[in-house]
N, CA, C and O of each residue as an XYZ file, in Angstrom:
216
protein
N      16.532    -30.495     24.436
C      16.876    -31.269     25.599
C      16.590    -30.421     26.838
O      16.580    -29.191     26.800
N      16.364    -31.128     27.918
C      16.022    -30.479     29.227
C      17.267    -29.785     29.839
O      17.095    -28.861     30.634
N      18.430    -30.167     29.523
C      19.649    -29.607     30.094
C      19.805    -28.088     29.799
O      20.202    -27.326     30.681
N      19.511    -27.687     28.636
C      19.649    -26.275     28.268
C      18.556    -25.415     28.901
O      18.750    -24.210     29.057
N      17.463    -25.973     29.255
C      16.378    -25.235     29.788
C      16.558    -24.937     31.256
O      16.191    -23.857     31.718
N      17.137    -25.908     32.024
C      17.256    -25.679     33.440
C      18.596    -24.917     33.763
O      18.617    -24.188     34.755
N      19.638    -25.042     33.029
C      20.892    -24.292     33.214
C      21.301    -23.624     31.974
O      22.104    -24.163     31.212
N      20.762    -22.422     31.727
C      21.167    -21.719     30.489
C      22.565    -21.050     30.653
O      23.040    -20.753     31.749
N      23.164    -20.847     29.474
C      24.423    -20.115     29.392
C      24.130    -18.598     29.475
O      23.307    -18.095     28.710
N      24.787    -17.873     30.384
C      24.609    -16.496     30.528
C      25.932    -15.698     30.425
O      27.015    -16.216     30.695
N      25.797    -14.427     30.026
C      26.963    -13.587     29.999
C      26.962    -12.643     31.234
O      25.909    -12.134     31.616
N      28.109    -12.420     31.837
C      28.298    -11.538     32.857
C      29.151    -10.382     32.376
O      30.326    -10.561     32.056
N      28.534     -9.134     32.321
C      29.263     -7.959     31.759
C      29.718     -7.042     32.905
O      28.999     -6.786     33.871
N      30.903     -6.587     32.738
C      31.559     -5.663     33.807
C      30.730     -4.311     33.863
O      30.284     -3.752     32.861
N      30.586     -3.869     35.135
C      29.964     -2.530     35.326
C      30.933     -1.434     35.246
O      30.538     -0.269     35.289
N      32.272     -1.749     35.122
C      33.287     -0.680     34.964
C      33.305     -0.040     33.589
O      34.028      0.929     33.357
N      32.526     -0.570     32.696
C      32.427      0.010     31.331
C      33.524     -0.390     30.406
O      33.731      0.226     29.361
N      34.257     -1.459     30.800
C      35.343     -1.919     29.893
C      34.932     -2.833     28.786
O      35.661     -2.989     27.806
N      33.712     -3.481     28.922
C      33.293     -4.402     27.975
C      33.682     -5.773     28.190
O      33.348     -6.640     27.383
N      34.403     -6.049     29.277
C      34.870     -7.430     29.595
C      33.760     -8.316     29.991
O      32.920     -7.857     30.764
N      33.644     -9.575     29.543
C      32.562    -10.426     29.858
C      33.185    -11.790     30.264
O      34.250    -12.227     29.828
N      32.355    -12.409     31.178
C      32.581    -13.854     31.630
C      31.305    -14.556     31.102
O      30.244    -13.946     30.965
N      31.464    -15.899     30.806
C      30.390    -16.732     30.374
C      30.285    -17.880     31.433
O      31.287    -18.530     31.731
N      29.125    -18.112     31.972
C      28.862    -19.123     32.925
C      27.482    -19.760     32.695
O      26.796    -19.455     31.718
N      27.099    -20.638     33.607
C      25.720    -21.317     33.595
C      25.116    -20.875     34.952
O      25.826    -20.557     35.906
N      23.806    -20.875     34.979
C      23.173    -20.674     36.220
C      21.822    -21.512     36.242
O      21.295    -21.914     35.205
N      21.335    -21.728     37.443
C      20.116    -22.505     37.601
C      18.958    -21.536     37.707
O      18.936    -20.703     38.614
N      17.999    -21.622     36.807
C      16.883    -20.716     36.746
C      15.939    -21.003     37.970
O      15.255    -20.106     38.464
N      15.934    -22.311     38.443
C      15.043    -22.600     39.573
C      15.578    -21.964     40.874
O      14.749    -21.484     41.647
N      16.820    -21.921     41.167
C      17.374    -21.369     42.376
C      17.573    -19.805     42.279
O      17.403    -19.094     43.269
N      17.904    -19.344     41.163
C      18.137    -17.884     41.008
C      17.384    -17.347     39.802
O      17.958    -17.209     38.721
N      16.104    -17.044     39.977
C      15.321    -16.532     38.820
C      15.695    -15.071     38.491
O      15.513    -14.634     37.355
N      16.195    -14.343     39.437
C      16.665    -12.916     39.197
C      17.943    -12.872     38.393
O      18.597    -13.890     38.167
N      18.273    -11.701     37.976
C      19.533    -11.503     37.315
C      20.683    -11.647     38.274
O      20.616    -11.189     39.414
N      21.721    -12.273     37.823
C      22.818    -12.558     38.624
C      23.874    -11.376     38.775
O      24.170    -10.696     37.793
N      24.409    -11.159     39.970
C      25.289    -10.118     40.221
C      26.471    -10.675     41.010
O      26.278    -11.120     42.142
N      27.709    -10.670     40.452
C      28.861    -11.245     41.101
C      30.033    -10.192     41.100
O      30.129     -9.341     40.215
N      30.868    -10.299     42.089
C      32.195     -9.581     42.079
C      33.180    -10.424     41.448
O      33.433    -11.517     41.956
N      33.792    -10.027     40.351
C      34.802    -10.767     39.697
C      35.933     -9.818     39.281
O      35.776     -8.597     39.298
N      37.107    -10.428     38.895
C      38.228     -9.708     38.459
C      38.115     -9.161     37.013
O      37.848     -9.924     36.085
N      38.314     -7.879     36.832
C      38.276     -7.295     35.456
C      39.758     -6.969     35.147
O      40.340     -6.064     35.745
N      40.339     -7.708     34.224
C      41.694     -7.504     33.867
C      42.043     -6.162     33.183
O      43.204     -5.752     33.190
N      41.079     -5.505     32.618
C      41.266     -4.252     31.979
C      41.565     -3.204     33.003
O      42.525     -2.451     32.837
N      40.783     -3.116     34.065
C      40.985     -2.102     35.103
C      41.885     -2.653     36.281
O      42.302     -1.913     37.173
N      42.145     -3.971     36.221
C      43.101     -4.628     37.174
C      42.591     -4.548     38.604
O      43.347     -4.306     39.545
N      41.249     -4.763     38.742
C      40.638     -4.886     40.112
C      39.375     -5.689     40.099
O      38.932     -6.040     39.005
N      38.754     -6.014     41.188
C      37.509     -6.642     41.252
C      36.391     -5.653     41.204
O      36.360     -4.656     41.925
N      35.437     -5.978     40.291
C      34.268     -5.008     40.168
C      33.049     -5.912     40.036
O      33.175     -7.132     39.927
N      31.886     -5.309     40.046
C      30.683     -6.080     39.895
C      30.341     -6.367     38.512
O      30.379     -5.480     37.659
N      29.993     -7.622     38.240
C      29.530     -8.112     36.928
C      28.101     -8.480     37.048
O      27.703     -9.147     38.003
N      27.277     -8.039     36.051
C      25.868     -8.220     36.014
C      25.497     -9.111     34.846
O      26.134     -9.059     33.794
N      24.483     -9.919     35.024
C      23.944    -10.734     33.956
C      23.214     -9.897     32.885
O      22.379     -9.040     33.175
N      23.580    -10.200     31.652
C      22.917     -9.492     30.563
C      22.126    -10.528     29.810
O      22.455    -11.714     29.774
N      21.015    -10.001     29.182
C      20.225    -10.968     28.405
C      20.231    -10.654     26.911
O      19.613    -11.373     26.126
């Protein structure tokens, strides 16, 4: 199906080294690079950068 090709499911892993992940979808057409977002990491109890892993 075309849906899975245009908006794949990706994992966002914490850069704090806790191993916490978020799962989301992204548009390959608009953001071909790896995604980097600041999100809350409940293990360290603060906002840290999460990076897309493949």
